[in-house]
Every structure is written in structure tokens, then in C-alpha cells.
All heavy atoms as a GROMACS GRO file, in nm:
protein
  517
    1MET      N    1  -1.691   7.586   3.773
    1MET     CA    2  -1.760   7.606   3.647
    1MET      C    3  -1.884   7.516   3.644
    1MET      O    4  -1.878   7.400   3.683
    1MET     CB    5  -1.668   7.574   3.530
    1MET     CG    6  -1.736   7.590   3.398
    1MET     SD    7  -1.640   7.535   3.256
    1MET     CE    8  -1.516   7.658   3.249
    2GLU      N    9  -1.991   7.570   3.594
    2GLU     CA   10  -2.114   7.494   3.583
    2GLU      C   11  -2.126   7.431   3.444
    2GLU      O   12  -2.102   7.497   3.343
    2GLU     CB   13  -2.233   7.587   3.605
    2GLU     CG   14  -2.323   7.543   3.716
    2GLU     CD   15  -2.435   7.641   3.739
    2GLU    OE1   16  -2.537   7.630   3.667
    2GLU    OE2   17  -2.419   7.727   3.826
    3CYS      N   18  -2.164   7.306   3.439
    3CYS     CA   19  -2.183   7.238   3.311
    3CYS      C   20  -2.319   7.278   3.252
    3CYS      O   21  -2.419   7.281   3.322
    3CYS     CB   22  -2.177   7.087   3.329
    3CYS     SG   23  -2.192   6.996   3.175
    4THR      N   24  -2.319   7.305   3.125
    4THR     CA   25  -2.444   7.338   3.054
    4THR      C   26  -2.491   7.214   2.978
    4THR      O   27  -2.514   7.218   2.858
    4THR     CB   28  -2.424   7.458   2.960
    4THR    OG1   29  -2.316   7.428   2.870
    4THR    CG2   30  -2.392   7.585   3.037
    5PHE      N   31  -2.505   7.106   3.052
    5PHE     CA   32  -2.535   6.975   2.996
    5PHE      C   33  -2.652   6.975   2.898
    5PHE      O   34  -2.641   6.924   2.787
    5PHE     CB   35  -2.561   6.877   3.111
    5PHE     CG   36  -2.612   6.743   3.068
    5PHE    CD1   37  -2.530   6.654   3.001
    5PHE    CD2   38  -2.742   6.706   3.093
    5PHE    CE1   39  -2.576   6.531   2.960
    5PHE    CE2   40  -2.791   6.583   3.053
    5PHE     CZ   41  -2.707   6.496   2.987
    6GLU      N   42  -2.764   7.031   2.936
    6GLU     CA   43  -2.882   7.028   2.848
    6GLU      C   44  -2.858   7.107   2.719
    6GLU      O   45  -2.897   7.063   2.611
    6GLU     CB   46  -3.005   7.080   2.921
    6GLU     CG   47  -3.055   6.987   3.030
    6GLU     CD   48  -3.089   6.846   2.982
    6GLU    OE1   49  -3.141   6.831   2.870
    6GLU    OE2   50  -3.062   6.750   3.057
    7GLU      N   51  -2.793   7.221   2.728
    7GLU     CA   52  -2.761   7.298   2.607
    7GLU      C   53  -2.659   7.225   2.521
    7GLU      O   54  -2.671   7.222   2.398
    7GLU     CB   55  -2.708   7.436   2.646
    7GLU     CG   56  -2.815   7.527   2.701
    7GLU     CD   57  -2.760   7.663   2.741
    7GLU    OE1   58  -2.672   7.714   2.669
    7GLU    OE2   59  -2.805   7.715   2.843
    8ASN      N   60  -2.559   7.167   2.584
    8ASN     CA   61  -2.457   7.091   2.510
    8ASN      C   62  -2.521   6.973   2.436
    8ASN      O   63  -2.486   6.943   2.322
    8ASN     CB   64  -2.350   7.036   2.605
    8ASN     CG   65  -2.267   7.143   2.669
    8ASN    OD1   66  -2.267   7.258   2.627
    8ASN    ND2   67  -2.196   7.106   2.774
    9LYS      N   68  -2.613   6.906   2.503
    9LYS     CA   69  -2.677   6.788   2.444
    9LYS      C   70  -2.754   6.824   2.317
    9LYS      O   71  -2.759   6.747   2.222
    9LYS     CB   72  -2.769   6.724   2.547
    9LYS     CG   73  -2.803   6.582   2.519
    9LYS     CD   74  -2.872   6.518   2.637
    9LYS     CE   75  -2.908   6.375   2.602
    9LYS     NZ   76  -2.976   6.309   2.711
   10LYS      N   77  -2.812   6.944   2.313
   10LYS     CA   78  -2.889   6.988   2.197
   10LYS      C   79  -2.800   7.005   2.072
   10LYS      O   80  -2.846   6.986   1.961
   10LYS     CB   81  -2.958   7.121   2.226
   10LYS     CG   82  -3.071   7.112   2.323
   10LYS     CD   83  -3.127   7.250   2.351
   10LYS     CE   84  -3.225   7.248   2.467
   10LYS     NZ   85  -3.268   7.385   2.502
   11ILE      N   86  -2.674   7.042   2.093
   11ILE     CA   87  -2.586   7.068   1.978
   11ILE      C   88  -2.483   6.957   1.954
   11ILE      O   89  -2.406   6.963   1.859
   11ILE     CB   90  -2.513   7.204   1.991
   11ILE    CG1   91  -2.425   7.206   2.117
   11ILE    CG2   92  -2.613   7.319   1.992
   11ILE    CD1   93  -2.333   7.326   2.126
   12CYS      N   94  -2.486   6.854   2.038
   12CYS     CA   95  -2.391   6.743   2.024
   12CYS      C   96  -2.425   6.663   1.898
   12CYS      O   97  -2.537   6.616   1.882
   12CYS     CB   98  -2.396   6.654   2.148
   12CYS     SG   99  -2.279   6.516   2.141
   13ASN      N  100  -2.328   6.647   1.809
   13ASN     CA  101  -2.353   6.575   1.684
   13ASN      C  102  -2.308   6.429   1.690
   13ASN      O  103  -2.308   6.360   1.589
   13ASN     CB  104  -2.288   6.647   1.565
   13ASN     CG  105  -2.137   6.635   1.566
   13ASN    OD1  106  -2.074   6.628   1.671
   13ASN    ND2  107  -2.077   6.635   1.448
   14CYS      N  108  -2.273   6.381   1.806
   14CYS     CA  109  -2.229   6.242   1.821
   14CYS      C  110  -2.345   6.148   1.789
   14CYS      O  111  -2.454   6.161   1.845
   14CYS     CB  112  -2.179   6.219   1.964
   14CYS     SG  113  -2.130   6.048   1.994
   15THR      N  114  -2.321   6.053   1.700
   15THR     CA  115  -2.425   5.959   1.661
   15THR      C  116  -2.417   5.827   1.737
   15THR      O  117  -2.498   5.738   1.714
   15THR     CB  118  -2.420   5.931   1.509
   15THR    OG1  119  -2.289   5.882   1.476
   15THR    CG2  120  -2.452   6.055   1.430
   16TYR      N  121  -2.321   5.814   1.828
   16TYR     CA  122  -2.309   5.693   1.908
   16TYR      C  123  -2.411   5.701   2.022
   16TYR      O  124  -2.388   5.764   2.124
   16TYR     CB  125  -2.167   5.677   1.961
   16TYR     CG  126  -2.144   5.547   2.033
   16TYR    CD1  127  -2.150   5.426   1.964
   16TYR    CD2  128  -2.117   5.544   2.169
   16TYR    CE1  129  -2.130   5.306   2.028
   16TYR    CE2  130  -2.096   5.425   2.234
   16TYR     CZ  131  -2.103   5.306   2.164
   16TYR     OH  132  -2.083   5.187   2.228
   17GLU      N  133  -2.527   5.639   2.003
   17GLU     CA  134  -2.640   5.657   2.094
   17GLU      C  135  -2.620   5.604   2.236
   17GLU      O  136  -2.669   5.666   2.329
   17GLU     CB  137  -2.768   5.601   2.033
   17GLU     CG  138  -2.827   5.692   1.928
   17GLU     CD  139  -2.844   5.837   1.974
   17GLU    OE1  140  -2.892   5.861   2.087
   17GLU    OE2  141  -2.808   5.926   1.898
   18PRO      N  142  -2.554   5.494   2.259
   18PRO     CA  143  -2.542   5.454   2.400
   18PRO      C  144  -2.437   5.532   2.478
   18PRO      O  145  -2.406   5.499   2.592
   18PRO     CB  146  -2.506   5.306   2.392
   18PRO     CG  147  -2.440   5.288   2.261
   18PRO     CD  148  -2.504   5.391   2.169
   19CYS      N  149  -2.383   5.639   2.420
   19CYS     CA  150  -2.276   5.716   2.485
   19CYS      C  151  -2.327   5.784   2.612
   19CYS      O  152  -2.422   5.863   2.607
   19CYS     CB  153  -2.219   5.819   2.389
   19CYS     SG  154  -2.082   5.913   2.463
   20SER      N  155  -2.262   5.758   2.722
   20SER     CA  156  -2.300   5.818   2.850
   20SER      C  157  -2.241   5.958   2.867
   20SER      O  158  -2.274   6.028   2.962
   20SER     CB  159  -2.252   5.730   2.965
   20SER     OG  160  -2.109   5.721   2.963
   21ARG      N  161  -2.154   5.999   2.775
   21ARG     CA  162  -2.088   6.131   2.784
   21ARG      C  163  -2.156   6.237   2.698
   21ARG      O  164  -2.114   6.351   2.697
   21ARG     CB  165  -1.941   6.118   2.746
   21ARG     CG  166  -1.862   6.037   2.847
   21ARG     CD  167  -1.725   5.998   2.795
   21ARG     NE  168  -1.735   5.906   2.683
   21ARG     CZ  169  -1.756   5.774   2.696
   21ARG    NH1  170  -1.768   5.720   2.814
   21ARG    NH2  171  -1.763   5.697   2.590
   22LYS      N  172  -2.260   6.202   2.626
   22LYS     CA  173  -2.329   6.295   2.536
   22LYS      C  174  -2.373   6.419   2.614
   22LYS      O  175  -2.445   6.409   2.713
   22LYS     CB  176  -2.448   6.227   2.472
   22LYS     CG  177  -2.506   6.306   2.355
   22LYS     CD  178  -2.619   6.229   2.290
   22LYS     CE  179  -2.574   6.136   2.184
   22LYS     NZ  180  -2.538   6.185   2.058
   23GLY      N  181  -2.324   6.535   2.574
   23GLY     CA  182  -2.355   6.661   2.640
   23GLY      C  183  -2.262   6.696   2.754
   23GLY      O  184  -2.265   6.806   2.806
   24LYS      N  185  -2.178   6.602   2.794
   24LYS     CA  186  -2.081   6.625   2.902
   24LYS      C  187  -1.944   6.643   2.838
   24LYS      O  188  -1.859   6.553   2.838
   24LYS     CB  189  -2.080   6.507   2.998
   24LYS     CG  190  -2.215   6.482   3.063
   24LYS     CD  191  -2.213   6.355   3.145
   24LYS     CE  192  -2.352   6.321   3.193
   24LYS     NZ  193  -2.356   6.186   3.252
   25CYS      N  194  -1.924   6.761   2.781
   25CYS     CA  195  -1.807   6.786   2.696
   25CYS      C  196  -1.674   6.758   2.765
   25CYS      O  197  -1.585   6.700   2.704
   25CYS     CB  198  -1.811   6.929   2.644
   25CYS     SG  199  -1.959   6.965   2.547
   26CYS      N  200  -1.660   6.797   2.891
   26CYS     CA  201  -1.532   6.775   2.958
   26CYS      C  202  -1.502   6.626   2.971
   26CYS      O  203  -1.388   6.583   2.953
   26CYS     CB  204  -1.527   6.845   3.093
   26CYS     SG  205  -1.660   6.801   3.205
   27GLU      N  206  -1.605   6.544   2.997
   27GLU     CA  207  -1.585   6.399   3.004
   27GLU      C  208  -1.554   6.341   2.867
   27GLU      O  209  -1.470   6.252   2.854
   27GLU     CB  210  -1.709   6.331   3.062
   27GLU     CG  211  -1.730   6.358   3.208
   27GLU     CD  212  -1.852   6.286   3.263
   27GLU    OE1  213  -1.894   6.183   3.205
   27GLU    OE2  214  -1.906   6.334   3.365
   28CYS      N  215  -1.622   6.392   2.766
   28CYS     CA  216  -1.602   6.344   2.628
   28CYS      C  217  -1.460   6.372   2.580
   28CYS      O  218  -1.392   6.285   2.527
   28CYS     CB  219  -1.705   6.410   2.536
   28CYS     SG  220  -1.693   6.359   2.364
   29VAL      N  221  -1.415   6.495   2.601
   29VAL     CA  222  -1.279   6.533   2.559
   29VAL      C  223  -1.176   6.446   2.631
   29VAL      O  224  -1.084   6.393   2.568
   29VAL     CB  225  -1.253   6.682   2.583
   29VAL    CG1  226  -1.106   6.716   2.566
   29VAL    CG2  227  -1.338   6.767   2.490
   30ALA      N  228  -1.191   6.428   2.761
   30ALA     CA  229  -1.096   6.345   2.838
   30ALA      C  230  -1.096   6.201   2.789
   30ALA      O  231  -0.990   6.140   2.773
   30ALA     CB  232  -1.131   6.352   2.986
   31TYR      N  233  -1.215   6.146   2.763
   31TYR     CA  234  -1.227   6.009   2.715
   31TYR      C  235  -1.152   5.990   2.583
   31TYR      O  236  -1.072   5.897   2.567
   31TYR     CB  237  -1.375   5.975   2.697
   31TYR     CG  238  -1.401   5.840   2.634
   31TYR    CD1  239  -1.402   5.725   2.711
   31TYR    CD2  240  -1.426   5.829   2.497
   31TYR    CE1  241  -1.427   5.601   2.653
   31TYR    CE2  242  -1.450   5.706   2.439
   31TYR     CZ  243  -1.451   5.593   2.517
   31TYR     OH  244  -1.474   5.471   2.460
   32HIS      N  245  -1.178   6.078   2.487
   32HIS     CA  246  -1.114   6.064   2.356
   32HIS      C  247  -0.964   6.098   2.361
   32HIS      O  248  -0.885   6.033   2.292
   32HIS     CB  249  -1.187   6.148   2.251
   32HIS     CG  250  -1.319   6.088   2.215
   32HIS    ND1  251  -1.332   5.976   2.136
   32HIS    CD2  252  -1.446   6.122   2.249
   32HIS    CE1  253  -1.458   5.944   2.123
   32HIS    NE2  254  -1.530   6.031   2.191
   33ARG      N  255  -0.927   6.193   2.443
   33ARG     CA  256  -0.785   6.228   2.456
   33ARG      C  257  -0.707   6.107   2.508
   33ARG      O  258  -0.598   6.078   2.458
   33ARG     CB  259  -0.769   6.346   2.552
   33ARG     CG  260  -0.625   6.391   2.566
   33ARG     CD  261  -0.609   6.501   2.670
   33ARG     NE  262  -0.654   6.450   2.800
   33ARG     CZ  263  -0.726   6.519   2.886
   33ARG    NH1  264  -0.764   6.642   2.860
   33ARG    NH2  265  -0.761   6.466   3.002
   34ASP      N  266  -0.762   6.036   2.605
   34ASP     CA  267  -0.696   5.917   2.659
   34ASP      C  268  -0.676   5.808   2.554
   34ASP      O  269  -0.589   5.724   2.568
   34ASP     CB  270  -0.776   5.858   2.775
   34ASP     CG  271  -0.768   5.942   2.901
   34ASP    OD1  272  -0.683   6.034   2.909
   34ASP    OD2  273  -0.850   5.918   2.992
   35ARG      N  274  -0.756   5.812   2.449
   35ARG     CA  275  -0.747   5.712   2.342
   35ARG      C  276  -0.675   5.764   2.218
   35ARG      O  277  -0.673   5.699   2.115
   35ARG     CB  278  -0.888   5.665   2.305
   35ARG     CG  279  -0.944   5.573   2.410
   35ARG     CD  280  -1.094   5.572   2.414
   35ARG     NE  281  -1.141   5.488   2.522
   35ARG     CZ  282  -1.134   5.518   2.652
   35ARG    NH1  283  -1.081   5.633   2.690
   35ARG    NH2  284  -1.178   5.437   2.745
   36GLY      N  285  -0.618   5.886   2.227
   36GLY     CA  286  -0.547   5.943   2.113
   36GLY      C  287  -0.642   5.986   2.002
   36GLY      O  288  -0.604   5.985   1.886
   37GLU      N  289  -0.763   6.022   2.039
   37GLU     CA  290  -0.866   6.061   1.943
   37GLU      C  291  -0.916   6.203   1.973
   37GLU      O  292  -0.877   6.264   2.072
   37GLU     CB  293  -0.987   5.969   1.952
   37GLU     CG  294  -0.958   5.824   1.932
   37GLU     CD  295  -1.079   5.737   1.962
   37GLU    OE1  296  -1.168   5.776   2.039
   37GLU    OE2  297  -1.082   5.626   1.908
   38LEU      N  298  -1.007   6.248   1.888
   38LEU     CA  299  -1.079   6.374   1.910
   38LEU      C  300  -1.228   6.341   1.919
   38LEU      O  301  -1.274   6.243   1.860
   38LEU     CB  302  -1.054   6.470   1.793
   38LEU     CG  303  -0.911   6.519   1.779
   38LEU    CD1  304  -0.894   6.594   1.648
   38LEU    CD2  305  -0.871   6.606   1.895
   39PRO      N  306  -1.305   6.423   1.990
   39PRO     CA  307  -1.450   6.399   1.997
   39PRO      C  308  -1.516   6.416   1.860
   39PRO      O  309  -1.465   6.485   1.772
   39PRO     CB  310  -1.499   6.508   2.092
   39PRO     CG  311  -1.380   6.552   2.168
   39PRO     CD  312  -1.264   6.533   2.076
   40GLY      N  313  -1.632   6.356   1.844
   40GLY     CA  314  -1.706   6.362   1.719
   40GLY      C  315  -1.739   6.503   1.674
   40GLY      O  316  -1.749   6.530   1.555
   41CYS      N  317  -1.755   6.596   1.767
   41CYS     CA  318  -1.792   6.733   1.731
   41CYS      C  319  -1.680   6.806   1.656
   41CYS      O  320  -1.704   6.913   1.600
   41CYS     CB  321  -1.834   6.812   1.855
   41CYS     SG  322  -1.707   6.824   1.981
   42PHE      N  323  -1.562   6.750   1.649
   42PHE     CA  324  -1.453   6.810   1.573
   42PHE      C  325  -1.463   6.777   1.424
   42PHE      O  326  -1.388   6.830   1.344
   42PHE     CB  327  -1.318   6.760   1.625
   42PHE     CG  328  -1.271   6.827   1.750
   42PHE    CD1  329  -1.349   6.828   1.866
   42PHE    CD2  330  -1.149   6.889   1.755
   42PHE    CE1  331  -1.305   6.890   1.981
   42PHE    CE2  332  -1.104   6.951   1.870
   42PHE     CZ  333  -1.182   6.951   1.984
   43PHE      N  334  -1.555   6.687   1.388
   43PHE     CA  335  -1.565   6.637   1.252
   43PHE      C  336  -1.697   6.675   1.186
   43PHE      O  337  -1.799   6.688   1.253
   43PHE     CB  338  -1.553   6.484   1.253
   43PHE     CG  339  -1.421   6.435   1.305
   43PHE    CD1  340  -1.405   6.408   1.440
   43PHE    CD2  341  -1.313   6.419   1.221
   43PHE    CE1  342  -1.283   6.364   1.490
   43PHE    CE2  343  -1.190   6.375   1.269
   43PHE     CZ  344  -1.175   6.348   1.404
   44PRO      N  345  -1.697   6.687   1.052
   44PRO     CA  346  -1.823   6.709   0.981
   44PRO      C  347  -1.914   6.587   1.000
   44PRO      O  348  -1.863   6.475   1.021
   44PRO     CB  349  -1.782   6.724   0.834
   44PRO     CG  350  -1.635   6.720   0.829
   44PRO     CD  351  -1.582   6.682   0.963
   45PRO      N  352  -2.045   6.604   0.992
   45PRO     CA  353  -2.138   6.494   1.018
   45PRO      C  354  -2.110   6.366   0.939
   45PRO      O  355  -2.118   6.256   0.994
   45PRO     CB  356  -2.274   6.553   0.980
   45PRO     CG  357  -2.258   6.699   0.998
   45PRO     CD  358  -2.114   6.729   0.962
   46GLU      N  359  -2.075   6.377   0.811
   46GLU     CA  360  -2.053   6.257   0.730
   46GLU      C  361  -1.929   6.179   0.775
   46GLU      O  362  -1.922   6.058   0.760
   46GLU     CB  363  -2.046   6.290   0.581
   46GLU     CG  364  -1.928   6.375   0.539
   46GLU     CD  365  -1.948   6.526   0.558
   46GLU    OE1  366  -2.052   6.569   0.607
   46GLU    OE2  367  -1.855   6.602   0.522
   47VAL      N  368  -1.832   6.246   0.833
   47VAL     CA  369  -1.712   6.179   0.883
   47VAL      C  370  -1.737   6.128   1.025
   47VAL      O  371  -1.694   6.018   1.060
   47VAL     CB  372  -1.590   6.274   0.880
   47VAL    CG1  373  -1.467   6.208   0.941
   47VAL    CG2  374  -1.561   6.319   0.737
   48GLU      N  375  -1.808   6.204   1.105
   48GLU     CA  376  -1.839   6.162   1.243
   48GLU      C  377  -1.909   6.027   1.241
   48GLU      O  378  -1.880   5.941   1.324
   48GLU     CB  379  -1.927   6.267   1.312
   48GLU     CG  380  -1.954   6.239   1.459
   48GLU     CD  381  -2.059   6.135   1.485
   48GLU    OE1  382  -2.156   6.123   1.405
   48GLU    OE2  383  -2.046   6.060   1.582
   49LYS      N  384  -1.997   6.005   1.145
   49LYS     CA  385  -2.073   5.880   1.137
   49LYS      C  386  -1.986   5.758   1.112
   49LYS      O  387  -2.029   5.645   1.134
   49LYS     CB  388  -2.180   5.890   1.028
   49LYS     CG  389  -2.290   5.986   1.063
   49LYS     CD  390  -2.387   6.000   0.948
   49LYS     CE  391  -2.488   6.110   0.979
   49LYS     NZ  392  -2.576   6.136   0.867
   50THR      N  393  -1.862   5.778   1.067
   50THR     CA  394  -1.771   5.666   1.042
   50THR      C  395  -1.704   5.619   1.171
   50THR      O  396  -1.641   5.514   1.172
   50THR     CB  397  -1.661   5.704   0.940
   50THR    OG1  398  -1.572   5.798   0.999
   50THR    CG2  399  -1.721   5.758   0.812
   51TYR      N  400  -1.712   5.700   1.275
   51TYR     CA  401  -1.647   5.674   1.405
   51TYR      C  402  -1.495   5.673   1.395
   51TYR      O  403  -1.427   5.626   1.487
   51TYR     CB  404  -1.697   5.545   1.471
   51TYR     CG  405  -1.844   5.546   1.501
   51TYR    CD1  406  -1.926   5.444   1.456
   51TYR    CD2  407  -1.902   5.652   1.572
   51TYR    CE1  408  -2.062   5.446   1.483
   51TYR    CE2  409  -2.038   5.653   1.599
   51TYR     CZ  410  -2.117   5.551   1.554
   51TYR     OH  411  -2.252   5.552   1.581
   52ASP      N  412  -1.441   5.724   1.285
   52ASP     CA  413  -1.295   5.740   1.275
   52ASP      C  414  -1.264   5.875   1.339
   52ASP      O  415  -1.273   5.979   1.274
   52ASP     CB  416  -1.247   5.736   1.130
   52ASP     CG  417  -1.095   5.751   1.119
   52ASP    OD1  418  -1.028   5.774   1.221
   52ASP    OD2  419  -1.045   5.740   1.006
   53ARG      N  420  -1.231   5.874   1.465
   53ARG     CA  421  -1.205   5.996   1.541
   53ARG      C  422  -1.056   6.021   1.557
   53ARG      O  423  -1.013   6.092   1.646
   53ARG     CB  424  -1.271   5.985   1.680
   53ARG     CG  425  -1.416   5.942   1.676
   53ARG     CD  426  -1.509   6.059   1.677
   53ARG     NE  427  -1.649   6.025   1.655
   53ARG     CZ  428  -1.734   5.983   1.746
   53ARG    NH1  429  -1.695   5.964   1.868
   53ARG    NH2  430  -1.860   5.961   1.714
   54SER      N  431  -0.978   5.961   1.471
   54SER     CA  432  -0.833   5.971   1.484
   54SER      C  433  -0.783   6.111   1.451
   54SER      O  434  -0.844   6.186   1.374
   54SER     CB  435  -0.764   5.870   1.391
   54SER     OG  436  -0.786   5.904   1.255
   55ILE      N  437  -0.672   6.144   1.512
   55ILE     CA  438  -0.608   6.273   1.485
   55ILE      C  439  -0.563   6.278   1.339
   55ILE      O  440  -0.574   6.381   1.274
   55ILE     CB  441  -0.491   6.296   1.582
   55ILE    CG1  442  -0.548   6.311   1.725
   55ILE    CG2  443  -0.409   6.418   1.543
   55ILE    CD1  444  -0.444   6.310   1.835
   56GLU      N  445  -0.519   6.165   1.287
   56GLU     CA  446  -0.477   6.158   1.147
   56GLU      C  447  -0.593   6.194   1.053
   56GLU      O  448  -0.574   6.267   0.956
   56GLU     CB  449  -0.423   6.020   1.113
   56GLU     CG  450  -0.294   5.985   1.181
   56GLU     CD  451  -0.311   5.936   1.324
   56GLU    OE1  452  -0.427   5.913   1.371
   56GLU    OE2  453  -0.209   5.922   1.393
   57ARG      N  454  -0.710   6.143   1.083
   57ARG     CA  455  -0.827   6.173   0.999
   57ARG      C  456  -0.861   6.324   1.007
   57ARG      O  457  -0.892   6.387   0.907
   57ARG     CB  458  -0.947   6.090   1.046
   57ARG     CG  459  -1.074   6.115   0.971
   57ARG     CD  460  -1.062   6.075   0.823
   57ARG     NE  461  -1.182   6.110   0.753
   57ARG     CZ  462  -1.243   6.035   0.666
   57ARG    NH1  463  -1.193   5.919   0.632
   57ARG    NH2  464  -1.353   6.076   0.607
   58PHE      N  465  -0.854   6.379   1.127
   58PHE     CA  466  -0.881   6.522   1.147
   58PHE      C  467  -0.783   6.606   1.063
   58PHE      O  468  -0.825   6.696   0.991
   58PHE     CB  469  -0.869   6.558   1.294
   58PHE     CG  470  -0.888   6.702   1.324
   58PHE    CD1  471  -1.016   6.757   1.332
   58PHE    CD2  472  -0.780   6.786   1.343
   58PHE    CE1  473  -1.036   6.891   1.359
   58PHE    CE2  474  -0.798   6.921   1.369
   58PHE     CZ  475  -0.926   6.973   1.377
   59VAL      N  476  -0.655   6.574   1.072
   59VAL     CA  477  -0.553   6.649   0.997
   59VAL      C  478  -0.577   6.636   0.847
   59VAL      O  479  -0.567   6.734   0.773
   59VAL     CB  480  -0.412   6.602   1.036
   59VAL    CG1  481  -0.307   6.661   0.944
   59VAL    CG2  482  -0.382   6.639   1.181
   60SER      N  483  -0.613   6.516   0.801
   60SER     CA  484  -0.635   6.496   0.657
   60SER      C  485  -0.752   6.581   0.607
   60SER      O  486  -0.754   6.622   0.491
   60SER     CB  487  -0.658   6.349   0.625
   60SER     OG  488  -0.787   6.308   0.663
   61LEU      N  489  -0.849   6.608   0.692
   61LEU     CA  490  -0.964   6.688   0.652
   61LEU      C  491  -0.933   6.837   0.644
   61LEU      O  492  -0.991   6.908   0.563
   61LEU     CB  493  -1.079   6.668   0.751
   61LEU     CG  494  -1.143   6.532   0.755
   61LEU    CD1  495  -1.236   6.521   0.875
   61LEU    CD2  496  -1.220   6.507   0.626
   62TYR      N  497  -0.844   6.884   0.729
   62TYR     CA  498  -0.825   7.027   0.744
   62TYR      C  499  -0.688   7.079   0.703
   62TYR      O  500  -0.657   7.194   0.728
   62TYR     CB  501  -0.855   7.067   0.889
   62TYR     CG  502  -0.999   7.045   0.923
   62TYR    CD1  503  -1.038   6.939   1.003
   62TYR    CD2  504  -1.098   7.127   0.872
   62TYR    CE1  505  -1.172   6.917   1.032
   62TYR    CE2  506  -1.232   7.106   0.900
   62TYR     CZ  507  -1.267   7.002   0.982
   62TYR     OH  508  -1.399   6.979   1.010
   63LYS      N  509  -0.606   6.996   0.638
   63LYS     CA  510  -0.476   7.048   0.596
   63LYS      C  511  -0.481   7.113   0.461
   63LYS      O  512  -0.572   7.103   0.386
   63LYS     CB  513  -0.369   6.941   0.600
   63LYS     CG  514  -0.381   6.832   0.497
   63LYS     CD  515  -0.262   6.740   0.508
   63LYS     CE  516  -0.265   6.639   0.397
   63LYS     NZ  517  -0.151   6.553   0.400
   0.00000   0.00000   0.00000
């Protein structure tokens, strides 16, 4: 599978600027999964900015 890095980067809503995974979705998902979190793109912009990427926060938003 080919990564669409440049296209992904255009739509990535992650506000953590020094992130080396921005636009590299497979790396981002693996990174957050290892930490028991979800990537920022799973959250609305106002919540993503809080950096609370917990599964609990995600469930509280969408239940």
C-alpha cells in the first residue's frame, strides 16, 4: 500500500506541531494505540486542542 502522506497532511487536524507522525496515519494510529489513546483526528477540533486523546474522552463525546 502506498502512503498518501501529502494528502493526509493537508487534512490532519493534529495541533501538536513538533509531531513527526503528522500525515503518516499508520504510524500515528500505532503510536496512540500503544498508549491506550486515539489519534487527534478522532476528536472535534476544540477537544483535540486539549490533547486529551483518551478512549474515555472519546466515549463521553459520542455516547
